C-alpha positions in Angstrom: -1.0 2.0 11.3 -1.2 -1.4 10.0 -1.8 -2.4 6.3 -1.9 -5.9 5.2 -0.2 -5.7 1.6 -0.4 -9.4 1.3 -4.3 -9.3 1.5 -4.9 -6.4 -0.5 -8.4 -5.4 -1.6 -8.6 -4.0 -4.9 -11.9 -2.5 -6.4 -12.7 -3.9 -10.0 -14.7 -1.0 -11.2 -15.3 2.8 -10.7 -18.7 1.7 -8.8 -16.8 -0.3 -6.0 -19.3 -3.1 -5.9 -17.1 -5.9 -6.5 -13.5 -6.4 -5.0 -10.4 -8.8 -5.5 -8.3 -9.9 -2.8 -4.7 -10.4 -3.7 -0.7 -10.0 -3.0 0.3 -6.4 -3.5 3.9 -6.5 -1.4 5.8 -7.2 -4.6 4.2 -4.6 -6.5 4.3 -1.8 -3.9 7.9 -2.9 -2.9 8.8 -2.3 -6.4 7.0 0.9 -7.0 9.3 2.1 -3.8 12.5 0.6 -4.9 12.4 1.9 -8.4 10.9 5.2 -8.1 11.9 6.9 -4.7 15.9 7.6 -3.9 17.3 7.1 -0.6 17.9 4.3 1.8 14.6 4.7 3.8 12.9 3.9 0.3 15.0 1.0 0.3 14.5 -0.3 3.9 10.4 0.4 3.4 10.4 -1.5 0.0 12.0 -4.2 2.0 9.8 -3.8 4.6 6.7 -4.4 2.7 8.3 -7.1 0.2 9.3 -9.5 3.6 6.1 -8.5 5.4 3.4 -11.5 6.5 0.2 -10.0 7.1 -0.7 -6.8 9.0 2.5 -5.2 9.6 2.6 -1.7 11.7 3.8 1.5 9.3 4.7 4.9 10.9 2.6 7.9 9.6 6.0 8.7 7.7 6.0 5.3 5.9 2.5 5.8 4.9 3.1 9.4 3.5 6.1 7.7 1.5 3.6 4.8 0.3 0.9 7.5 -0.8 3.3 9.7 -2.1 4.6 7.1 -4.5 1.1 5.4 -5.2 -0.2 8.8 -6.3 2.3 9.1 -8.9 2.8 5.5 -10.2 -0.2 3.6 -9.2 -3.6 3.0 -11.0 -6.4 4.7 -9.5 -8.2 1.5 -8.7 -4.8 0.6 -6.3 -5.0 4.3 -4.9 -8.6 3.7 -3.9 -7.9 0.5 -2.1 -5.3 1.9 -0.3 -7.1 4.6 0.7 -9.7 2.3 1.9 -7.2 0.2 3.6 -5.9 3.5 5.6 -9.4 4.5 6.5 -10.5 1.7 8.0 -7.5 1.4 9.9 -7.8 5.2 11.1 -11.3 4.0 11.9 -10.2 1.4 14.2 -8.1 3.6 16.7 
């Protein structure tokens, strides 16, 4: 599944009628780097941080990203991430 953390859409309210698009690579990479143990988390954090546009992520990597987001990210970020995952799943 491909995700573009460089062009991440974040809802600006619970009504989800307005969005802001921005670069979330460093924030997502830091969530993993600072809160998840292991070399796989380190590799995934670097993969996200160094990504340029749409990047392919495995199901295991998506699960890791979702797990850390559910623990450390804002609800708006989680909704934006779920939207991106849902859009990419529907394009398959």
